[in-house]
DOKOL-937312 format. One line per field, with one value per residue: x, y, z of N, C-alpha, C, O in turn. Coordinates in steps of 0.05 Angstrom, whole numbers, always signed. Example, Ala and Ser with C-alpha at 12.3 -4.5 7.8 and 13.67 -1.06 7.14 Angstrom:
// residues 2
nxx	+264	+257 $
nyy	-114	-45 $
nzz	+156	+142 $
caxx	+246	+273 $
cayy	-90	-21 $
cazz	+156	+143 $
cxx	+264	+258 $
cyy	-66	+1 $
czz	+156	+157 $
oxx	+285	+268 $
oyy	-66	+23 $
ozz	+169	+161 $
This chain:
// residues 287
nxx	+17	+11	+51	+43	+84	+113	+112	+148	+124	+143	+205	+236	+273	+271	+277	+326	+330	+364	+401	+369	+338	+339	+369	+431	+431	+381	+340	+283	+252	+203	+153	+104	+65	+26	-9	-46	-27	+17	+1	-1	+43	+69	+109	+178	+237	+304	+354	+409	+441	+468	+467	+412	+378	+316	+277	+230	+167	+100	+59	+3	-43	-15	+38	+108	+168	+233	+297	+362	+418	+471	+516	+491	+427	+393	+335	+271	+208	+140	+115	+149	+193	+262	+327	+382	+395	+430	+469	+432	+390	+319	+265	+199	+144	+80	+40	-15	-68	-39	+26	+86	+151	+224	+281	+348	+418	+463	+501	+506	+536	+533	+480	+449	+393	+334	+267	+203	+135	+76	+11	-54	-117	-181	-206	-162	-132	-134	-114	-83	-19	+45	+109	+164	+226	+262	+311	+372	+404	+369	+334	+301	+333	+334	+376	+408	+447	+488	+451	+418	+361	+334	+285	+240	+186	+122	+112	+157	+167	+152	+179	+174	+174	+192	+162	+102	+39	-11	-34	-28	+38	+94	+162	+230	+301	+344	+402	+445	+491	+538	+513	+473	+406	+341	+277	+231	+180	+118	+59	+1	-41	-13	+16	+82	+149	+217	+276	+341	+395	+451	+499	+476	+417	+375	+308	+252	+266	+281	+333	+359	+389	+432	+396	+351	+281	+239	+174	+120	+57	-6	-26	-66	-86	-65	-16	+48	+111	+173	+223	+291	+357	+427	+478	+524	+575	+598	+636	+617	+563	+492	+444	+380	+321	+258	+191	+122	+51	-20	-60	-93	-136	-172	-197	-143	-112	-61	-27	+24	+56	+14	-33	-94	-164	-197	-200	-220	-206	-152	-147	-171	-132	-90	-112	-118	-65	-44	-74	-56	-73	-43	-11	+41	+100	+158	+211	+260	+329	+387	+417 $
nyy	-24	+44	+97	+162	+215	+260	+332	+391	+441	+487	+516	+529	+573	+578	+609	+644	+648	+658	+663	+651	+654	+600	+572	+565	+576	+582	+558	+564	+520	+502	+545	+568	+601	+595	+546	+513	+510	+477	+433	+362	+380	+423	+454	+460	+459	+476	+468	+489	+476	+485	+501	+536	+499	+464	+467	+439	+435	+440	+401	+393	+358	+345	+312	+304	+300	+286	+293	+275	+309	+318	+312	+298	+285	+297	+273	+276	+259	+266	+217	+178	+168	+172	+189	+185	+207	+195	+217	+211	+184	+181	+212	+199	+229	+228	+277	+283	+282	+310	+326	+333	+353	+352	+375	+371	+388	+336	+334	+388	+398	+395	+397	+384	+390	+370	+387	+365	+384	+349	+349	+329	+296	+318	+277	+249	+283	+283	+234	+182	+196	+182	+153	+142	+112	+115	+87	+96	+51	+8	+14	-4	-11	+5	-17	+0	+2	+56	+84	+93	+81	+99	+78	+109	+116	+93	+55	+33	+7	-43	-45	-33	+21	+31	+68	+83	+108	+159	+185	+174	+175	+180	+173	+183	+177	+193	+175	+192	+176	+212	+227	+188	+165	+166	+139	+154	+122	+152	+161	+177	+213	+245	+305	+326	+338	+354	+359	+381	+355	+349	+366	+374	+368	+346	+353	+328	+355	+405	+444	+436	+459	+448	+456	+477	+470	+430	+427	+383	+375	+338	+286	+257	+189	+119	+114	+147	+178	+207	+241	+238	+263	+262	+308	+295	+316	+326	+318	+296	+259	+266	+280	+271	+289	+264	+272	+253	+262	+256	+315	+338	+372	+402	+454	+492	+513	+545	+552	+573	+518	+485	+452	+455	+450	+493	+559	+562	+513	+516	+553	+522	+481	+510	+524	+473	+455	+492	+480	+431	+389	+362	+332	+330	+372	+339	+316	+299	+281	+306	+268 $
nzz	+0	-18	+9	+35	+17	+59	+70	+89	+130	+155	+179	+239	+283	+338	+404	+437	+504	+545	+609	+674	+739	+750	+712	+675	+622	+569	+517	+478	+438	+420	+427	+475	+453	+414	+422	+395	+344	+348	+375	+388	+417	+463	+489	+480	+512	+517	+564	+602	+662	+728	+783	+814	+789	+777	+827	+876	+846	+819	+773	+729	+686	+639	+602	+612	+576	+584	+559	+567	+546	+560	+615	+682	+705	+763	+796	+829	+860	+887	+888	+902	+870	+854	+830	+783	+718	+658	+600	+541	+565	+579	+612	+625	+644	+673	+691	+702	+748	+786	+807	+844	+833	+823	+786	+780	+773	+780	+839	+833	+789	+726	+679	+617	+582	+544	+547	+534	+530	+531	+505	+532	+523	+547	+576	+597	+627	+682	+700	+739	+767	+737	+728	+686	+671	+613	+592	+557	+549	+548	+506	+445	+380	+311	+262	+205	+143	+152	+184	+247	+284	+342	+383	+422	+435	+412	+350	+302	+240	+259	+307	+374	+418	+489	+520	+554	+536	+546	+505	+437	+415	+374	+381	+365	+360	+310	+277	+226	+176	+135	+70	+69	+60	+89	+96	+140	+173	+190	+227	+189	+208	+243	+271	+261	+286	+273	+304	+296	+326	+323	+274	+206	+166	+111	+110	+84	+37	+56	+81	+145	+202	+260	+320	+297	+282	+244	+217	+202	+175	+189	+142	+89	+77	+84	+109	+121	+103	+123	+90	+102	+99	+104	+92	+40	+39	+89	+150	+198	+231	+224	+273	+296	+333	+330	+335	+335	+335	+340	+333	+391	+390	+422	+467	+495	+553	+585	+645	+678	+704	+694	+651	+621	+599	+606	+635	+687	+707	+711	+753	+793	+797	+818	+868	+890	+893	+930	+975	+989	+959	+921	+951	+1002	+998	+981	+1026	+1010	+1013	+978	+925 $
caxx	+0	+28	+54	+44	+109	+107	+126	+154	+108	+159	+229	+237	+298	+267	+283	+346	+319	+386	+401	+350	+343	+341	+386	+453	+423	+357	+330	+257	+250	+174	+143	+76	+50	+3	-8	-63	-10	+37	-13	-1	+68	+63	+134	+204	+257	+332	+365	+436	+440	+486	+452	+398	+361	+287	+270	+203	+146	+77	+47	-23	-57	+2	+61	+134	+188	+259	+319	+388	+437	+498	+516	+474	+403	+381	+306	+255	+180	+125	+104	+169	+215	+286	+350	+398	+394	+454	+467	+417	+367	+294	+246	+172	+128	+52	+31	-42	-83	-22	+51	+107	+177	+246	+301	+372	+443	+475	+523	+507	+557	+521	+460	+440	+369	+311	+242	+180	+109	+56	-17	-71	-145	-195	-211	-138	-117	-134	-107	-63	+8	+61	+137	+178	+253	+265	+340	+385	+415	+348	+315	+306	+344	+334	+402	+411	+472	+490	+430	+408	+336	+330	+256	+232	+157	+108	+122	+169	+174	+147	+195	+159	+189	+182	+145	+73	+27	-40	-42	-7	+61	+118	+187	+254	+327	+355	+430	+449	+518	+538	+505	+453	+378	+323	+248	+221	+150	+104	+30	-9	-56	+3	+34	+109	+171	+244	+297	+368	+412	+479	+504	+454	+403	+353	+283	+232	+276	+289	+358	+354	+414	+430	+381	+327	+259	+223	+147	+105	+29	-19	-32	-86	-75	-61	+11	+65	+140	+188	+249	+314	+382	+450	+494	+547	+601	+605	+653	+603	+536	+469	+428	+354	+300	+234	+167	+97	+27	-45	-69	-116	-158	-190	-186	-118	-106	-36	-23	+49	+62	-11	-46	-122	-180	-211	-187	-228	-192	-125	-151	-175	-107	-74	-123	-113	-37	-40	-88	-44	-86	-23	+6	+61	+126	+176	+235	+281	+356	+400	+432 $
cayy	+0	+67	+115	+190	+228	+284	+357	+408	+466	+510	+511	+550	+575	+579	+634	+643	+663	+666	+653	+662	+646	+571	+559	+580	+585	+569	+563	+554	+510	+504	+566	+563	+624	+587	+517	+499	+506	+456	+410	+358	+388	+449	+468	+445	+476	+466	+481	+483	+486	+474	+507	+516	+480	+465	+456	+427	+450	+422	+400	+379	+359	+341	+294	+316	+281	+299	+279	+285	+311	+318	+314	+280	+298	+285	+278	+264	+268	+259	+190	+160	+163	+189	+177	+201	+200	+203	+225	+193	+174	+196	+211	+204	+233	+236	+294	+275	+298	+328	+315	+353	+340	+370	+367	+386	+377	+319	+347	+416	+400	+406	+381	+396	+374	+379	+378	+368	+382	+336	+354	+306	+302	+324	+252	+238	+303	+277	+206	+178	+204	+159	+159	+121	+115	+102	+89	+91	+24	-12	+20	-19	+5	-6	-11	-5	+14	+84	+96	+80	+93	+93	+81	+116	+113	+85	+32	+40	-17	-66	-43	-17	+35	+23	+87	+79	+133	+164	+195	+161	+192	+166	+188	+169	+192	+182	+182	+186	+181	+230	+216	+167	+174	+150	+145	+147	+120	+170	+158	+198	+234	+259	+328	+317	+357	+343	+377	+371	+357	+351	+367	+385	+347	+354	+341	+332	+374	+430	+444	+441	+459	+442	+476	+485	+451	+428	+418	+370	+373	+313	+281	+236	+164	+98	+117	+168	+176	+232	+237	+249	+260	+275	+318	+277	+330	+333	+298	+284	+248	+282	+267	+285	+280	+267	+264	+258	+255	+268	+338	+332	+388	+411	+479	+490	+536	+540	+570	+564	+490	+470	+453	+445	+458	+518	+576	+556	+489	+525	+564	+499	+468	+526	+520	+445	+453	+508	+467	+404	+368	+346	+319	+348	+375	+319	+325	+281	+292	+304	+244 $
cazz	+0	-21	+32	+28	+23	+75	+64	+113	+130	+164	+195	+259	+298	+367	+418	+458	+527	+563	+637	+692	+766	+753	+693	+664	+595	+561	+490	+473	+411	+415	+445	+482	+445	+397	+426	+375	+320	+352	+388	+417	+430	+474	+496	+480	+524	+521	+588	+614	+690	+748	+808	+831	+774	+780	+854	+877	+832	+812	+746	+725	+661	+616	+606	+605	+566	+588	+546	+577	+525	+571	+644	+697	+716	+788	+797	+851	+860	+912	+888	+911	+851	+856	+817	+765	+690	+644	+572	+525	+579	+577	+634	+614	+668	+670	+714	+708	+768	+801	+817	+852	+827	+820	+767	+788	+763	+800	+853	+824	+768	+702	+664	+592	+577	+529	+559	+516	+543	+514	+511	+537	+520	+572	+591	+608	+642	+711	+705	+760	+760	+729	+722	+671	+661	+587	+591	+531	+546	+545	+485	+420	+358	+284	+251	+176	+134	+154	+200	+271	+294	+370	+386	+449	+438	+387	+335	+276	+225	+277	+332	+393	+440	+515	+534	+555	+529	+549	+479	+420	+407	+364	+386	+357	+356	+285	+271	+197	+167	+111	+44	+72	+58	+106	+95	+166	+174	+209	+223	+172	+222	+263	+267	+268	+285	+272	+315	+290	+350	+315	+245	+191	+150	+94	+119	+63	+18	+68	+97	+173	+217	+289	+336	+283	+283	+220	+223	+181	+183	+182	+114	+85	+68	+105	+121	+109	+110	+123	+78	+117	+86	+114	+70	+34	+40	+117	+164	+220	+227	+231	+293	+298	+350	+314	+350	+321	+350	+329	+349	+409	+378	+443	+478	+511	+570	+599	+667	+691	+699	+691	+625	+623	+576	+612	+654	+715	+715	+719	+780	+811	+801	+837	+895	+899	+901	+954	+997	+995	+943	+906	+970	+1013	+984	+993	+1041	+1001	+1012	+953	+920 $
cxx	+18	+28	+57	+71	+103	+123	+131	+139	+125	+184	+233	+263	+294	+276	+304	+337	+341	+384	+378	+356	+347	+363	+409	+447	+398	+351	+303	+254	+222	+163	+113	+58	+25	+1	-25	-46	+10	+26	-8	+25	+66	+87	+157	+225	+283	+344	+392	+435	+459	+472	+437	+383	+331	+279	+240	+182	+124	+72	+20	-31	-40	+22	+86	+153	+215	+281	+345	+408	+466	+496	+499	+451	+394	+352	+294	+227	+166	+109	+125	+192	+238	+309	+365	+397	+419	+449	+453	+392	+343	+277	+219	+153	+99	+44	+3	-56	-66	+3	+69	+134	+199	+266	+326	+396	+456	+500	+527	+529	+546	+500	+452	+417	+351	+286	+218	+154	+89	+28	-32	-100	-158	-199	-187	-123	-114	-129	-87	-35	+25	+89	+149	+207	+255	+295	+351	+394	+394	+329	+322	+316	+341	+360	+402	+438	+471	+469	+423	+383	+331	+301	+250	+203	+144	+121	+132	+178	+172	+162	+182	+177	+176	+164	+116	+60	-3	-51	-20	+13	+83	+142	+211	+278	+340	+383	+436	+478	+517	+530	+482	+425	+361	+295	+236	+191	+139	+74	+18	-25	-39	+14	+62	+128	+197	+263	+324	+385	+441	+480	+482	+442	+383	+329	+262	+240	+284	+314	+351	+380	+410	+416	+356	+306	+243	+196	+134	+76	+17	-26	-54	-72	-71	-35	+26	+94	+152	+216	+271	+340	+404	+468	+518	+574	+609	+621	+637	+575	+516	+453	+403	+336	+274	+210	+142	+74	+2	-52	-93	-141	-180	-180	-162	-115	-81	-33	+1	+54	+37	-22	-74	-137	-194	-197	-195	-215	-163	-127	-156	-149	-90	-85	-117	-84	-33	-52	-77	-57	-67	-6	+27	+86	+145	+200	+259	+308	+367	+415	+462 $
cyy	+25	+85	+143	+202	+255	+308	+371	+434	+490	+500	+534	+549	+573	+606	+629	+660	+671	+655	+665	+652	+616	+559	+577	+591	+570	+577	+549	+546	+507	+523	+561	+586	+617	+557	+501	+493	+484	+431	+384	+365	+418	+466	+449	+464	+462	+482	+470	+493	+471	+477	+533	+495	+484	+451	+449	+446	+430	+422	+386	+380	+354	+319	+310	+294	+296	+282	+291	+285	+308	+321	+293	+295	+283	+293	+265	+274	+258	+234	+169	+154	+182	+174	+196	+190	+211	+209	+203	+182	+193	+191	+218	+205	+242	+251	+287	+294	+316	+314	+338	+339	+362	+358	+384	+373	+361	+332	+376	+420	+412	+386	+397	+379	+387	+369	+386	+365	+371	+342	+327	+314	+306	+299	+240	+258	+296	+248	+206	+186	+178	+169	+136	+130	+100	+105	+82	+62	+3	-7	+4	+0	-10	+3	-19	+8	+44	+98	+79	+95	+82	+99	+85	+109	+107	+61	+41	+13	-42	-66	-24	-5	+29	+43	+80	+107	+135	+177	+186	+180	+173	+184	+172	+189	+178	+193	+173	+194	+198	+214	+195	+180	+155	+159	+135	+145	+137	+165	+182	+220	+251	+285	+320	+340	+342	+364	+365	+377	+362	+351	+382	+363	+361	+339	+348	+355	+401	+427	+452	+438	+453	+464	+485	+462	+453	+416	+406	+365	+346	+311	+260	+211	+144	+100	+139	+164	+203	+227	+252	+243	+275	+283	+300	+289	+339	+310	+283	+274	+270	+267	+284	+272	+285	+255	+270	+249	+269	+293	+330	+348	+394	+438	+474	+516	+528	+561	+561	+535	+472	+473	+440	+455	+485	+533	+569	+531	+496	+537	+542	+485	+484	+524	+493	+443	+468	+495	+439	+382	+352	+329	+338	+350	+356	+332	+307	+295	+290	+277	+248 $
czz	+0	+4	+22	+36	+36	+64	+91	+109	+136	+179	+213	+275	+328	+378	+439	+481	+546	+591	+653	+720	+770	+735	+685	+636	+587	+532	+487	+444	+402	+436	+451	+474	+429	+399	+406	+350	+323	+366	+374	+431	+438	+480	+491	+488	+525	+543	+594	+643	+707	+776	+804	+815	+781	+806	+853	+865	+823	+782	+747	+696	+636	+622	+598	+597	+567	+578	+555	+554	+535	+601	+657	+710	+741	+789	+822	+849	+885	+909	+892	+892	+856	+842	+800	+737	+676	+614	+556	+538	+576	+601	+622	+638	+662	+695	+722	+728	+785	+812	+825	+848	+825	+800	+772	+774	+786	+812	+844	+803	+742	+691	+640	+582	+556	+544	+541	+533	+523	+523	+517	+531	+547	+589	+604	+625	+671	+717	+729	+749	+754	+722	+707	+665	+635	+580	+564	+527	+541	+522	+459	+398	+332	+271	+222	+167	+135	+171	+225	+280	+322	+377	+416	+454	+411	+374	+308	+263	+243	+303	+350	+415	+467	+529	+532	+552	+537	+523	+460	+409	+397	+369	+380	+357	+331	+281	+243	+190	+141	+86	+45	+72	+74	+100	+122	+166	+197	+205	+209	+187	+240	+252	+276	+268	+286	+282	+309	+315	+344	+285	+231	+174	+132	+103	+99	+44	+30	+85	+126	+188	+246	+304	+322	+284	+257	+227	+198	+191	+176	+152	+113	+75	+91	+120	+108	+117	+107	+112	+93	+102	+100	+91	+65	+38	+68	+129	+186	+213	+233	+252	+298	+319	+336	+330	+333	+338	+337	+346	+366	+400	+398	+453	+496	+527	+586	+621	+683	+684	+697	+662	+628	+599	+581	+634	+683	+725	+723	+748	+800	+817	+821	+865	+906	+908	+927	+979	+1004	+979	+926	+925	+981	+995	+997	+1008	+1034	+1002	+984	+950	+926 $
oxx	+37	+8	+71	+79	+89	+144	+121	+141	+121	+184	+234	+274	+314	+282	+301	+337	+336	+365	+368	+378	+358	+375	+407	+457	+393	+356	+300	+254	+216	+164	+99	+36	+6	+7	-19	-52	+19	+40	-12	+29	+60	+87	+155	+231	+285	+345	+398	+430	+467	+468	+447	+376	+323	+275	+226	+180	+130	+80	+15	-26	-49	+23	+86	+154	+219	+284	+349	+415	+483	+476	+492	+456	+388	+344	+305	+222	+177	+91	+121	+209	+234	+310	+362	+398	+427	+426	+460	+374	+346	+275	+215	+148	+95	+42	-4	-55	-76	+1	+67	+138	+193	+268	+325	+395	+459	+518	+549	+540	+549	+504	+448	+421	+352	+285	+215	+152	+86	+22	-23	-107	-148	-197	-190	-102	-94	-137	-76	-29	+19	+92	+146	+211	+250	+303	+341	+391	+400	+310	+345	+309	+344	+366	+397	+450	+455	+469	+423	+383	+325	+292	+253	+196	+154	+139	+118	+195	+190	+159	+178	+193	+153	+151	+106	+68	-17	-76	+4	+6	+90	+142	+214	+274	+345	+388	+433	+487	+496	+540	+473	+421	+364	+289	+232	+177	+150	+65	+24	-22	-50	+21	+64	+125	+199	+266	+329	+388	+454	+464	+470	+455	+376	+329	+254	+224	+294	+316	+340	+393	+387	+422	+340	+313	+234	+195	+137	+72	+27	-31	-60	-49	-72	-33	+18	+100	+144	+231	+269	+344	+400	+472	+531	+594	+623	+621	+644	+565	+522	+448	+404	+336	+267	+210	+142	+76	+5	-50	-111	-163	-204	-157	-161	-114	-81	-35	-1	+58	+39	-19	-76	-126	-201	-184	-178	-211	-152	-110	-146	-144	-76	-70	-110	-78	-19	-42	-88	-51	-75	+12	+30	+92	+149	+207	+275	+311	+356	+424	+478 $
oyy	+27	+87	+148	+199	+272	+306	+363	+448	+512	+477	+557	+527	+568	+625	+613	+685	+689	+639	+687	+641	+608	+539	+602	+612	+548	+600	+526	+563	+510	+517	+552	+589	+633	+543	+478	+473	+473	+411	+383	+358	+435	+491	+425	+484	+439	+506	+447	+517	+448	+457	+551	+474	+506	+427	+452	+469	+407	+440	+370	+400	+359	+308	+326	+273	+315	+259	+315	+264	+296	+332	+273	+315	+259	+315	+247	+295	+244	+228	+145	+137	+206	+150	+220	+166	+234	+206	+180	+172	+217	+168	+240	+185	+261	+240	+286	+318	+334	+293	+360	+317	+386	+333	+409	+351	+371	+340	+387	+442	+436	+362	+421	+355	+411	+346	+409	+346	+381	+340	+306	+338	+297	+300	+222	+251	+303	+238	+226	+182	+157	+190	+113	+152	+76	+123	+64	+51	-18	-22	-1	+23	-35	+27	-42	+23	+57	+123	+55	+120	+58	+122	+67	+98	+114	+49	+54	-1	-59	-84	+0	-19	+21	+35	+73	+126	+115	+179	+189	+200	+154	+207	+149	+213	+154	+217	+149	+215	+198	+192	+186	+202	+130	+183	+111	+165	+137	+167	+205	+243	+270	+288	+307	+360	+321	+385	+342	+400	+378	+338	+400	+343	+384	+314	+371	+371	+418	+408	+474	+417	+454	+488	+500	+439	+474	+396	+416	+354	+332	+331	+246	+211	+152	+90	+149	+148	+220	+211	+276	+221	+297	+268	+292	+275	+359	+287	+260	+279	+290	+243	+308	+248	+308	+232	+290	+230	+290	+292	+316	+338	+392	+445	+454	+537	+508	+585	+544	+529	+448	+495	+417	+466	+498	+521	+570	+528	+482	+531	+544	+476	+472	+521	+490	+431	+458	+498	+426	+359	+330	+315	+360	+332	+357	+355	+301	+318	+275	+265	+229 $
ozz	+15	+18	+3	+59	+24	+52	+112	+89	+125	+189	+204	+280	+343	+362	+457	+479	+562	+597	+646	+725	+790	+743	+687	+628	+597	+523	+494	+426	+378	+460	+433	+486	+429	+380	+400	+336	+303	+369	+349	+454	+421	+475	+496	+474	+534	+542	+593	+647	+702	+790	+791	+826	+790	+807	+833	+872	+819	+767	+765	+682	+614	+644	+580	+609	+553	+586	+552	+543	+522	+611	+644	+723	+740	+784	+833	+837	+901	+925	+887	+898	+862	+843	+802	+733	+681	+605	+557	+524	+572	+611	+611	+651	+647	+717	+746	+724	+799	+825	+814	+857	+826	+797	+769	+764	+808	+797	+847	+800	+737	+693	+641	+575	+552	+552	+533	+549	+501	+547	+508	+534	+567	+614	+620	+636	+684	+738	+737	+726	+765	+711	+715	+654	+634	+565	+550	+506	+529	+518	+453	+397	+331	+269	+215	+182	+121	+172	+223	+283	+326	+376	+432	+475	+390	+386	+293	+274	+243	+319	+343	+427	+468	+549	+511	+565	+536	+520	+465	+396	+410	+361	+390	+355	+332	+281	+236	+196	+127	+81	+25	+81	+72	+99	+126	+159	+219	+183	+216	+180	+252	+229	+298	+254	+298	+269	+316	+323	+357	+271	+242	+167	+136	+102	+96	+36	+15	+100	+130	+187	+256	+300	+334	+286	+249	+241	+176	+212	+159	+139	+132	+66	+114	+142	+88	+135	+91	+123	+96	+93	+109	+72	+84	+40	+71	+121	+191	+191	+246	+248	+302	+321	+330	+337	+318	+354	+326	+371	+356	+402	+392	+447	+511	+515	+600	+615	+700	+660	+698	+650	+635	+580	+561	+651	+701	+749	+741	+765	+823	+840	+838	+884	+930	+929	+945	+1001	+1021	+984	+916	+916	+970	+980	+1021	+1003	+1052	+994	+967	+970	+923 $
């Protein structure tokens, strides 16, 4: 059965936000200014931090996916999880009805992370909280001549990623050697983005450099594929983070670290957190 060849709608540079009270530097690759345009992906933040990092804070109504690019990320939450994640590891957290957690650089040394906020439909916003370590060492990989596809979530060519989803999302890390061409299967109803982590690549005919994000909109048909190419005249590989998911297509209201469908639900989340409805702030010691 024929697969629809995807196009790229736009290539974006993101916004360099600089240092703040929590981080040494920050870049927003998906901005929360028009969430309907990027749904089900609401925010993608790249952060470099040593101290203080992200101390105890709440979330409700979304999932966060944190990918460690470099350094070691120390984490903890109020449902009993604590540990350290290293380069290549992914933390998949369902905030659901409410969670309190923290993300710090181990021993205040350094952490370099990407954090993606995933939208949820109204019926799943208040699910039970859940935490998943999706470690690099345990993830399945598709290996072909000149390309490795590291499957985090969803199913690619029959290979299923370990992440459990409340909303179907395909997530992969693709490494391509110079001159190699890859047709990556992507579910046709999905909105997809490709972030170039290292090197440069051609995504559906568009040149995309490190730090840029290429967007591909849903297409019709039983399946689709995204054409990826690494330039033949470069010395290094191209590495891309590519996620896709169907737009939830419901009202989206974002209030700080809460994502709901209506403004009154954001206010309720704030009241619930202040009144202890998310549970007490943990007193976990540092690792």
